[in-house]
C-alpha positions as CSV (number, residue, x, y, z in Angstrom):
1,M,130.8,108.6,93.2
2,S,133.6,108.1,90.7
3,K,134.4,109.3,87.2
4,T,135.2,106.8,84.5
5,K,136.1,107.6,80.9
6,S,133.9,105.8,78.3
7,T,134.9,106.8,74.7
8,K,135.5,110.6,74.8
9,Y,133.1,111.8,77.4
10,N,133.8,111.5,81.2
11,W,130.8,109.8,82.6
12,K,130.0,109.8,86.3
13,F,129.1,106.5,88.0
14,N,127.6,105.8,91.4
15,K,126.4,102.8,93.4
16,I,122.6,102.4,93.3
17,G,120.9,99.3,94.8
18,G,124.2,97.4,95.1
19,V,125.0,97.8,91.4
20,T,127.2,100.4,89.7
21,R,125.2,102.5,87.3
22,V,125.9,105.6,85.1
23,A,124.6,108.9,86.5
24,I,122.5,111.1,84.2
25,E,122.6,114.4,86.1
26,T,123.3,117.2,83.6
27,G,122.3,118.4,80.2
28,E,125.8,117.5,79.0
29,D,125.1,113.9,80.0
30,I,122.0,114.0,77.8
31,A,123.8,115.6,74.9
32,H,126.5,112.9,75.0
33,L,124.0,110.0,75.5
34,G,125.0,108.6,72.1
35,E,128.5,108.0,73.3
36,L,127.5,105.9,76.3
37,D,128.4,102.2,75.8
38,Q,125.1,100.3,75.3
39,K,126.3,97.6,77.7
40,L,126.0,100.2,80.5
41,W,122.3,101.0,79.9
42,T,120.0,99.5,82.5
43,A,117.2,98.9,79.9
44,L,117.6,98.3,76.2
45,S,113.9,98.6,75.3
46,C,110.6,99.0,76.9
47,P,106.9,98.9,75.8
48,T,104.9,102.1,75.2
49,T,102.0,100.9,77.4
50,G,101.5,99.2,80.8
51,F,103.3,101.7,83.1
52,E,102.8,105.1,84.6
53,F,104.0,107.6,82.1
54,D,102.4,110.0,79.6
55,E,101.3,107.9,76.7
56,K,101.7,110.8,74.2
57,T,105.3,111.3,75.2
58,L,106.0,107.6,74.8
59,A,104.3,107.7,71.3
60,Y,106.6,110.5,70.3
61,L,109.7,108.5,71.5
62,D,108.5,105.5,69.5
63,S,109.6,107.0,66.2
64,N,109.0,103.8,64.1
65,N,105.6,103.1,65.7
66,D,106.4,99.5,66.6
67,G,105.0,99.7,70.2
68,R,108.5,99.7,71.7
69,I,111.2,102.3,72.6
70,H,114.7,101.2,71.8
71,V,118.1,102.6,72.6
72,N,118.6,104.2,69.2
73,E,115.2,106.0,69.5
74,V,116.2,107.4,72.9
75,I,119.6,108.6,71.5
76,E,117.8,110.2,68.5
77,A,115.5,112.1,70.9
78,S,118.4,113.3,73.0
79,Q,120.2,114.6,69.9
80,W,117.1,116.3,68.5
81,L,116.4,118.0,71.9
82,T,119.9,119.2,72.5
83,A,120.0,120.5,68.9
84,I,116.9,122.6,69.6
85,L,118.0,124.1,72.9
86,K,120.9,126.5,73.5
87,N,121.5,125.0,76.9
88,P,120.7,121.3,77.4
89,D,120.2,121.9,81.2
90,T,116.8,123.3,80.2
91,L,115.7,119.7,80.1
92,L,116.4,119.1,83.8
93,P,113.5,120.9,85.5
94,G,110.9,119.0,83.4
95,S,108.8,122.0,82.5
96,D,106.1,122.1,79.8
97,C,106.8,125.8,79.1
98,V,109.9,127.0,77.3
99,S,111.0,130.6,76.5
100,M,111.7,131.3,72.9
101,E,115.1,132.7,74.0
102,D,116.1,129.1,74.9
103,I,115.6,127.9,71.4
104,N,118.7,127.8,69.2
105,P,117.9,129.6,65.9
106,E,121.1,128.5,64.2
107,T,120.2,124.8,63.9
108,E,117.7,123.3,61.5
109,A,115.8,121.7,64.3
110,G,115.7,125.0,66.2
111,K,114.5,126.9,63.2
112,A,111.7,124.3,62.6
113,I,110.5,124.7,66.2
114,L,110.6,128.5,66.0
115,E,108.4,128.3,62.8
116,G,106.1,125.9,64.6
117,I,105.8,128.3,67.6
118,A,105.0,131.2,65.2
119,N,102.3,129.1,63.6
120,T,100.9,128.1,67.0
121,L,100.6,131.7,68.1
122,K,99.1,132.7,64.7
123,V,96.4,130.1,65.0
124,K,95.6,131.3,68.6
125,G,95.9,134.9,67.6
126,E,98.3,135.7,70.5
127,E,101.8,136.8,71.0
128,H,104.1,135.4,73.8
129,E,107.7,135.3,74.7
130,S,107.3,131.6,75.7
131,I,105.4,128.6,74.5
132,A,103.5,126.1,76.7
133,L,102.0,122.7,76.1
134,A,98.5,124.2,76.6
135,D,99.2,126.5,73.6
136,T,100.0,123.7,71.2
137,T,97.1,121.6,72.4
138,A,94.6,124.5,71.8
139,A,96.2,125.3,68.4
140,L,95.9,121.6,67.2
141,E,92.3,121.5,68.4
142,A,91.5,124.7,66.5
143,L,93.0,123.4,63.3
144,A,91.2,120.0,63.7
145,E,87.9,121.9,64.2
146,A,88.6,124.1,61.1
147,A,89.4,121.1,59.0
148,A,86.2,119.4,60.2
149,E,84.2,122.4,59.3
150,A,85.8,122.7,55.8
151,K,85.1,119.0,55.2
152,A,81.5,119.4,56.4
153,A,81.0,122.4,54.1
154,G,82.3,120.3,51.2
155,E,79.9,117.4,52.1
156,D,77.0,119.8,51.9
157,V,77.7,120.2,48.2
158,L,78.0,116.4,47.7
159,P,74.4,115.4,46.6
160,Y,75.0,111.8,47.5
161,G,77.6,112.2,50.3
162,G,80.5,109.9,50.1
163,D,79.0,108.0,47.2
164,T,78.8,111.1,44.9
165,E,81.8,110.2,42.9
166,E,80.6,106.7,42.3
167,V,77.1,108.0,41.3
168,L,78.8,110.5,38.9
169,A,80.7,107.7,37.2
170,L,77.6,105.4,36.9
171,A,75.6,108.3,35.5
172,E,78.2,109.0,32.8
173,K,78.3,105.3,32.0
174,L,74.5,104.9,31.8
175,K,73.7,108.3,30.2
176,T,73.6,107.1,26.6
177,K,71.4,104.1,27.4
178,L,69.0,106.0,29.6
179,D,68.7,108.8,27.0
180,D,68.2,106.2,24.3
181,Y,65.5,104.4,26.3
182,F,63.4,107.5,27.1
183,L,63.6,108.7,23.5
184,R,62.4,105.3,22.3
185,S,59.6,105.4,24.8
186,K,58.5,108.8,23.6
187,L,58.5,107.6,19.9
188,A,56.4,104.6,21.0
189,A,53.9,107.0,22.6
190,F,53.9,109.1,19.5
191,D,53.1,106.0,17.3
192,S,52.1,103.0,19.2
193,E,52.5,100.8,16.2
194,S,56.2,101.5,16.2
195,T,56.7,100.0,19.6
196,A,57.8,96.6,18.2
197,A,60.2,98.2,15.8
198,L,61.8,100.3,18.5
199,D,62.3,97.3,20.8
200,V,64.9,94.5,20.3
201,S,63.8,92.1,17.5
202,A,63.6,88.4,17.9
203,E,65.8,88.0,14.8
204,K,68.7,89.8,16.6
205,I,68.5,87.5,19.6
206,G,68.2,84.5,17.3
207,A,71.3,85.5,15.4
208,I,73.4,85.2,18.6
209,S,71.5,82.3,20.2
210,E,73.8,79.7,18.7
211,K,77.0,81.4,20.0
212,E,78.5,81.5,23.4
213,L,76.5,84.4,24.8
214,P,79.3,85.7,27.2
215,T,81.3,86.4,24.0
216,C,78.4,88.4,22.7
217,I,78.1,90.8,25.6
218,D,79.1,93.8,23.5
219,E,76.4,92.9,21.0
220,I,73.8,92.6,23.8
221,A,74.9,95.9,25.2
222,T,73.7,97.6,22.0
223,Y,70.1,96.5,22.7
224,P,67.8,98.9,24.6
225,L,68.2,99.2,28.3
226,A,64.8,97.6,28.9
227,R,61.7,96.5,26.9
228,V,60.3,99.6,25.3
229,N,56.7,100.8,26.2
230,D,54.6,103.8,25.4
231,D,54.2,105.0,29.0
232,Q,57.4,107.1,28.7
233,V,58.7,105.8,32.0
234,L,61.1,103.0,33.1
235,P,59.3,100.6,35.4
236,L,61.7,99.8,38.2
237,S,60.3,96.3,38.3
238,A,61.2,95.8,34.7
239,V,63.9,93.3,33.6
240,I,67.0,95.3,32.7
241,N,69.3,94.4,29.8
242,P,71.8,91.8,31.2
243,A,74.7,93.8,30.0
244,W,73.6,96.8,32.0
245,A,71.8,95.2,34.9
246,A,74.6,95.4,37.5
247,D,75.4,99.1,36.8
248,F,71.7,100.1,36.8
249,A,71.0,98.2,40.1
250,R,73.9,100.1,41.8
251,F,72.8,103.4,40.3
252,R,69.3,102.8,41.5
253,E,70.6,101.9,45.0
254,L,72.8,105.0,45.4
255,A,70.7,107.6,43.5
256,I,67.2,106.7,42.5
257,D,66.2,105.1,45.8
258,K,67.7,108.1,47.7
259,D,65.9,110.8,45.7
260,Y,62.7,108.9,45.1
261,P,62.2,106.4,47.9
262,G,59.4,103.9,47.2
263,A,59.0,104.9,43.6
264,E,57.7,102.2,41.2
265,S,59.0,103.9,38.0
266,F,61.8,106.2,36.8
267,S,60.9,109.0,34.4
268,D,62.9,111.2,32.0
269,D,62.3,114.2,34.4
270,N,63.7,112.2,37.3
271,W,66.8,111.4,35.2
272,K,67.3,115.1,34.3
273,A,66.9,116.1,37.9
274,I,69.7,113.7,38.9
275,Q,71.9,115.0,36.1
276,G,71.3,118.5,37.3
277,K,72.5,117.7,40.8
278,L,75.6,116.0,39.4
279,A,76.3,119.0,37.1
280,T,76.2,121.4,40.1
281,Y,78.6,119.1,42.0
282,T,81.0,118.9,38.9
283,A,81.1,122.7,38.7
284,W,81.9,123.0,42.4
285,K,84.5,120.3,42.2
286,E,86.3,122.1,39.4
287,E,86.2,125.6,40.9
288,V,85.8,125.4,44.7
289,K,87.3,122.2,45.7
290,K,90.7,123.2,44.4
291,E,90.7,126.2,46.7
292,E,89.5,124.0,49.6
293,D,92.2,121.4,49.0
294,E,94.9,124.1,48.9
295,F,93.5,125.5,52.2
296,L,93.5,122.1,53.8
297,E,97.0,121.4,52.6
298,S,98.3,124.7,54.1
299,Q,96.5,123.8,57.3
300,K,98.1,120.4,57.3
301,A,101.5,121.9,56.8
302,E,100.9,124.3,59.7
303,A,99.6,121.4,61.9
304,E,102.8,119.4,61.2
305,T,105.0,122.3,62.4
306,I,102.7,122.7,65.5
307,K,102.9,118.9,66.2
308,G,106.7,119.3,66.1
309,V,106.4,121.9,68.9
310,D,104.0,119.7,70.8
311,K,106.5,116.8,70.6
312,F,109.3,119.1,71.8
313,L,107.3,120.4,74.8
314,H,106.3,116.8,75.8
315,L,109.9,115.6,75.6
316,N,111.2,118.8,77.3
317,R,108.9,118.0,80.2
318,D,109.3,114.2,80.4
319,F,112.6,113.2,78.8
320,F,114.9,113.6,81.8
321,R,112.5,111.6,84.0
322,F,112.3,109.0,81.3
323,L,116.1,108.6,81.4
324,Q,116.0,108.1,85.1
325,N,113.8,105.1,84.5
326,Y,115.5,103.8,81.4
327,V,119.3,104.4,81.4
328,C,119.5,104.2,85.1
329,F,116.9,103.3,87.7
330,S,117.6,106.2,90.0
331,D,113.8,107.0,90.5
332,F,113.3,103.4,91.7
333,Y,116.1,103.6,94.3
334,S,115.4,107.2,95.3
335,R,114.7,107.9,99.0
336,D,112.2,110.6,98.0
337,E,108.7,109.0,98.3
338,S,107.4,111.4,95.7
339,R,109.7,110.0,93.1
340,L,108.3,106.6,92.1
341,A,109.6,104.5,89.2
342,V,107.4,104.4,86.1
343,F,106.7,100.7,86.6
344,Q,105.4,101.2,90.2
345,S,101.6,101.3,89.6
346,G,100.3,102.0,93.1
347,K,100.0,100.7,96.6
348,L,98.4,97.4,97.8
349,Y,96.9,97.3,101.4
350,I,96.7,93.8,102.7
351,D,97.2,92.0,106.1
352,E,98.2,95.1,108.1
353,R,100.8,96.2,105.6
354,C,101.2,98.4,102.6
355,L,103.1,97.2,99.5
356,D,104.8,100.1,97.6
357,L,106.3,97.9,94.9
358,C,103.3,96.9,92.8
359,V,103.8,96.3,89.0
360,R,101.0,96.1,86.5
361,V,100.9,92.7,84.8
362,T,100.4,92.7,81.1
363,D,100.9,88.9,80.4
364,M,100.2,86.4,83.2
365,A,101.5,83.5,81.2
366,R,105.0,85.1,80.9
367,H,104.9,86.1,84.6
368,G,104.3,82.5,85.4
369,D,107.5,81.5,83.8
370,M,109.7,84.4,84.9
371,S,108.5,85.5,88.4
372,A,110.1,82.5,90.2
373,K,113.5,83.6,89.0
374,S,113.2,86.9,90.8
375,G,113.6,85.3,94.2
376,M,110.9,87.6,95.6
377,F,107.7,86.9,97.5
378,I,105.1,88.0,95.1
379,L,101.3,88.4,95.4
380,Y,99.5,88.3,92.1
381,C,96.1,90.0,92.4
382,H,93.2,90.6,90.0
383,C,91.9,94.1,90.5
384,V,88.4,95.4,89.6
385,S,87.1,99.0,89.6
386,K,83.4,99.3,89.2
387,V,83.7,103.1,89.1
388,K,86.1,103.0,86.2
389,N,84.5,99.9,84.7
390,A,87.9,98.3,84.3
391,E,90.0,95.3,85.4
392,M,93.7,94.6,85.6
393,D,96.3,92.3,87.2
394,I,99.1,93.4,89.4
395,A,102.1,91.8,91.1
396,G,102.8,93.1,94.6
397,V,106.2,92.4,96.2
398,V,106.2,91.6,99.9
399,T,109.5,92.5,101.6
400,E,108.6,92.8,105.3
401,G,106.3,91.0,107.9
402,N,104.9,87.6,108.3
403,T,103.4,85.7,105.4
404,R,101.6,82.9,107.2
405,S,98.2,84.6,106.9
406,L,98.5,85.3,103.2
407,S,96.6,82.9,100.9
408,V,95.0,82.7,97.5
409,G,91.5,84.1,97.5
410,Q,92.3,86.7,100.1
411,N,90.8,90.2,99.4
412,A,92.7,93.5,99.5
413,I,92.5,97.1,98.3
414,F,94.7,98.6,95.6
415,Y,95.2,102.3,95.1
416,D,96.5,103.4,91.7
417,R,98.8,106.4,91.1
418,D,95.7,108.6,90.7
419,G,94.3,107.6,94.1
420,H,91.5,105.5,92.7
421,D,90.7,102.4,94.7
422,W,90.4,98.9,93.2
423,D,89.0,95.7,94.7
424,A,91.9,93.2,94.7
425,T,91.9,89.4,95.1
426,I,95.0,87.3,95.4
427,T,95.1,84.8,92.5
428,K,98.6,83.4,92.9
429,I,101.5,83.5,95.4
430,V,105.2,83.1,94.5
431,D,106.7,81.9,97.8
432,N,110.3,83.0,98.6
433,P,112.1,84.1,101.8
434,I,111.5,87.6,103.0
435,S,114.1,87.8,105.8
436,V,116.7,85.7,107.6
437,P,114.9,86.0,111.0
438,Q,111.7,84.7,109.3
439,A,113.7,81.8,107.9
440,F,114.9,80.9,111.4
441,W,111.4,80.0,112.5
442,S,110.5,78.4,109.2
443,P,111.5,74.7,110.0
444,Y,109.5,74.8,113.3
445,R,106.5,76.2,111.6
446,K,106.7,73.6,108.8
447,F,107.1,70.8,111.4
448,G,104.2,72.2,113.4
449,K,102.1,72.3,110.2
450,W,103.1,68.8,109.3
451,C,102.1,67.5,112.7
452,T,98.8,69.3,112.6
453,D,98.1,68.0,109.1
454,K,99.0,64.5,110.2
455,L,96.8,64.6,113.3
456,N,93.9,66.1,111.4
457,K,94.3,63.5,108.6
458,G,94.6,60.7,111.1
459,A,91.5,61.9,113.0
460,E,89.6,62.3,109.8
461,D,90.6,58.8,108.6
462,K,89.6,57.2,111.9
463,E,86.3,59.1,112.1
464,S,85.6,58.0,108.5
465,K,86.5,54.4,109.3
466,A,84.5,54.3,112.5
467,T,81.5,55.8,110.7
468,G,81.8,53.3,107.9
469,D,82.1,50.4,110.2
470,L,79.1,51.5,112.2
471,I,77.0,51.9,109.0
472,S,78.3,48.5,107.7
473,K,77.4,46.8,111.0
474,A,74.0,48.4,111.1
475,D,73.3,47.4,107.6
476,G,74.4,43.8,108.2
477,A,72.9,43.3,111.6
478,K,70.5,40.3,112.1
479,I,67.8,40.1,114.7
480,P,68.3,36.8,116.7
481,E,65.5,34.3,116.6
482,D,63.2,33.9,119.6
483,G,64.9,31.8,122.4
484,A,68.3,32.1,120.8
485,A,70.9,33.3,123.3
486,G,73.6,35.7,122.1
487,K,77.1,34.2,122.2
488,K,79.7,36.3,124.0
489,Q,83.4,36.2,122.9
490,A,85.6,34.8,125.6
491,F,88.2,37.2,127.2
492,D,91.7,36.3,125.9
493,I,94.0,37.3,128.8
494,A,97.1,36.0,127.0
495,K,96.5,38.3,124.1
496,F,96.3,41.4,126.3
497,A,99.2,40.3,128.4
498,G,101.4,40.3,125.3
499,I,100.2,43.7,124.2
500,F,100.9,45.2,127.7
501,A,104.4,43.6,127.7
502,A,105.3,45.1,124.3
503,I,104.1,48.5,125.5
504,G,106.1,48.2,128.7
505,M,109.3,47.3,126.8
506,A,108.9,50.2,124.5
507,L,108.4,52.6,127.4
508,G,111.4,51.1,129.1
509,F,113.6,51.8,126.2
510,I,112.4,55.3,125.9
511,L,112.9,56.0,129.6
512,D,116.4,54.5,129.5
513,A,117.3,56.7,126.6
514,A,115.8,59.8,128.3
515,V,117.6,59.1,131.6
516,G,120.9,58.5,129.7
517,L,120.5,61.8,127.8
518,L,119.5,63.7,131.0
519,D,122.5,62.2,132.8
520,S,124.8,63.4,130.0
521,I,123.3,66.8,130.2
522,I,123.6,67.0,134.0
523,K,127.3,66.0,133.8
524,M,128.0,68.9,131.4
525,P,129.4,72.2,132.6
526,W,126.8,74.9,132.9
527,W,127.9,76.6,129.6
528,G,127.8,73.2,127.8
529,I,124.1,73.1,128.1
530,F,123.8,76.4,126.2
531,V,126.2,75.2,123.6
532,L,124.1,72.1,123.1
533,I,120.9,74.1,122.8
534,A,122.6,76.5,120.3
535,A,124.0,73.5,118.3
536,I,120.5,71.9,118.1
537,I,118.9,75.2,117.0
538,L,121.7,75.8,114.5
539,L,121.3,72.3,113.1
540,I,117.6,72.8,112.6
541,S,117.4,76.5,111.5
542,G,120.9,76.9,110.0
543,P,120.1,75.4,106.6
544,S,116.9,77.4,106.2
545,M,118.7,80.6,107.2
546,L,121.6,80.0,104.8
547,I,119.2,79.3,101.9
548,A,117.2,82.5,102.8
549,W,120.4,84.5,102.9
550,L,121.6,83.3,99.6
551,K,118.1,83.9,98.0
552,L,117.9,87.4,99.5
553,R,121.3,88.3,98.0
554,K,119.9,87.2,94.6
555,R,116.5,89.0,94.9
556,N,116.1,90.8,91.5
557,L,113.2,92.7,90.0
558,A,114.5,92.3,86.4
559,P,112.6,89.0,85.6
560,V,109.3,90.7,86.6
561,L,110.0,93.6,84.3
562,N,111.2,91.3,81.5
563,A,107.9,89.5,81.8
564,N,106.2,92.8,81.2
565,G,108.0,93.3,77.9
566,W,111.0,95.3,79.1
567,A,114.5,94.3,77.9
568,I,116.5,94.7,81.2
569,N,120.3,94.8,80.6
570,S,121.3,94.8,84.3
571,R,120.3,93.3,87.6
572,V,117.7,95.3,89.6
573,P,118.5,94.0,93.1
574,V,116.2,94.5,96.0
575,N,118.4,93.9,99.1
576,T,117.0,93.7,102.6
577,Q,117.8,97.3,103.5
578,F,116.2,98.7,100.4
579,G,113.4,96.1,100.6
580,S,112.4,97.2,104.1
581,T,111.4,100.6,102.6
582,L,109.0,99.0,100.1
583,T,106.7,97.4,102.6
584,H,105.3,99.4,105.5
585,L,103.9,97.4,108.5
586,A,101.1,98.7,110.8
587,E,102.4,100.4,114.0
588,Y,100.2,100.4,117.1
589,P,100.7,102.6,120.2
590,K,100.9,101.0,123.6
591,V,97.5,100.6,125.1
592,K,97.2,100.9,128.9
593,G,93.6,99.7,129.2
594,K,92.7,96.1,129.8
595,D,90.8,94.0,127.3
596,P,87.4,93.2,128.8
597,F,87.2,90.0,126.7
598,R,90.6,88.7,127.7
599,K,90.5,85.2,129.1
600,K,91.2,85.4,132.9
601,T,93.8,83.0,134.3
602,P,92.5,80.8,137.2
603,L,94.1,81.5,140.6
604,W,95.4,77.9,140.9
605,R,97.3,78.2,137.7
606,K,98.9,81.4,138.8
607,I,100.0,79.8,142.1
608,L,101.3,76.7,140.2
609,R,103.4,79.0,137.9
610,W,105.0,80.8,140.8
611,C,105.7,77.5,142.6
612,L,107.4,76.1,139.5
613,L,109.4,79.3,139.1
614,L,110.5,79.2,142.7
615,L,111.4,75.5,142.5
616,L,113.5,76.2,139.4
617,L,115.3,79.1,141.1
618,A,116.0,76.9,144.2
619,V,117.5,74.1,142.0
620,V,119.7,76.6,140.2
621,A,120.8,78.2,143.5
622,F,121.5,74.7,144.9
623,W,123.6,73.8,141.9
624,I,125.6,77.1,142.1
625,V,126.4,76.6,145.8
626,N,127.0,72.8,145.8
627,K,128.1,72.2,142.2
628,R,125.5,69.5,142.0
629,L,121.8,69.0,141.7
630,P,119.7,68.1,144.8
631,W,119.1,64.5,143.7
632,Q,122.8,63.8,143.0
633,K,125.1,62.3,145.6
634,P,127.9,64.4,147.0
635,H,131.3,63.6,145.4
């Protein structure tokens, strides 16, 4: 570890994962976070969802509520926390309980937290020398419950619930017209001959009939609310004055139909009853609601101070760990298995191995573009949990073992960080080298696969052709007429002689080449044979091993995290040594017992093997003693 001066603060740096990173180890490091050159941060921003971290803490860090946490927000949080605490080292243990003696009463931030703590304990009716996250949670729940009760009590006074204010406004607007209508109706009942005079006259309507009626709406509004009758009620089926129709229809919907459902008419007594309800509400509104609003405002102010304490306790518990996964990735490179990076979502068990590096995928399209740049062998899996009734996609990185048996559609089991199991299915594979030894065998496996595919394809083509010819001949076959003798094709010996001659010449060339090569090998010194074999192997496997070595050196998790919405500012290398700790292969003990289903080797084959081995040893011994092979003439 070395010390390097960046601005005024002496930062410590260490080598993690093959990259030099700043070390965040003390409270002073956190206090001076604003002085750290932004080019030295591992991450510049991260999303507030999609990884394993307390979502409420992330929401508190996201001060502008844009769904992302940027460097300036992290610096603001560090400055706020260190202003609250007397000793910034209090942040290191990651506790959700803080003693009030640790709070600095001389700073504005510290005073606000002490006030919030006092309000928290007042709401709970308790006295402590310390404050815990459970206290703020309980206090906020109590305030929310009190606010809900106060709101419910107010709603009991509202005769028409949330529509009361609108009903009140409509009643005030319609009051004159309704009072006028019912008084006209009573006069008509008093003197039925006056009904026509009390109603709108045809002359009035005729006077405006030649005008543009929309311009006469004020004149129309002076006419009675509806046609006057001597029943002293307003039939709800009656046609309402067009100037008042919309307001009355809304008033009927919100008030009349609620108080008198199914009624066919609306009386003066009904109207007075509604006015009485609204008068009671108005009196309550003027006298009681003011006190209630003041109470709710005071509770809101208390809640804000308590929320400040809640934020402080969340960050006191989680901030140092957040820095280990943001400024530097020390949790990711830690040898402690209990310290996992926030982006490690769980373990994937597949093909006799366990993958520790599994990242939740938030955008498969972006991963399709970015994952190939990581240089890692990645299994993309779709996971389903019927217990949690949820689905998600993950990317599991394979860093050890053989990959020949891994294929799309293969099933596996994924365990999240809470230990819940998910059914996983491989949906995509990003193929990259896992190790140099594996790359050594890669050309031979590819050649073997190519040969197998060619043989299978050739056999399938021949079978298909033979079947087609057979069907074609069967369909085109003709039954010979009676007495007609089938003609046989004459044997062409010259044709077959030419074929045999060509085959013989080809075999001759091959045998001559083989004899020449064997003769050259025999004439070599004994060590030359091994050099030749090594050269052939190097020629075949060398390029593949070199490519694998170069790719393994460039293996980088940053593109995968970038695809998840992170802004990674540095390489996140996964070298072979570190990668071997991220994949655990199955280990079996030595079994002494015999497999009852093992295929038994025939006795003649065992004898043949021993004879060939003895013959080979005899040839080697003869060559060592005589410096020549048995079939070679003495010099």
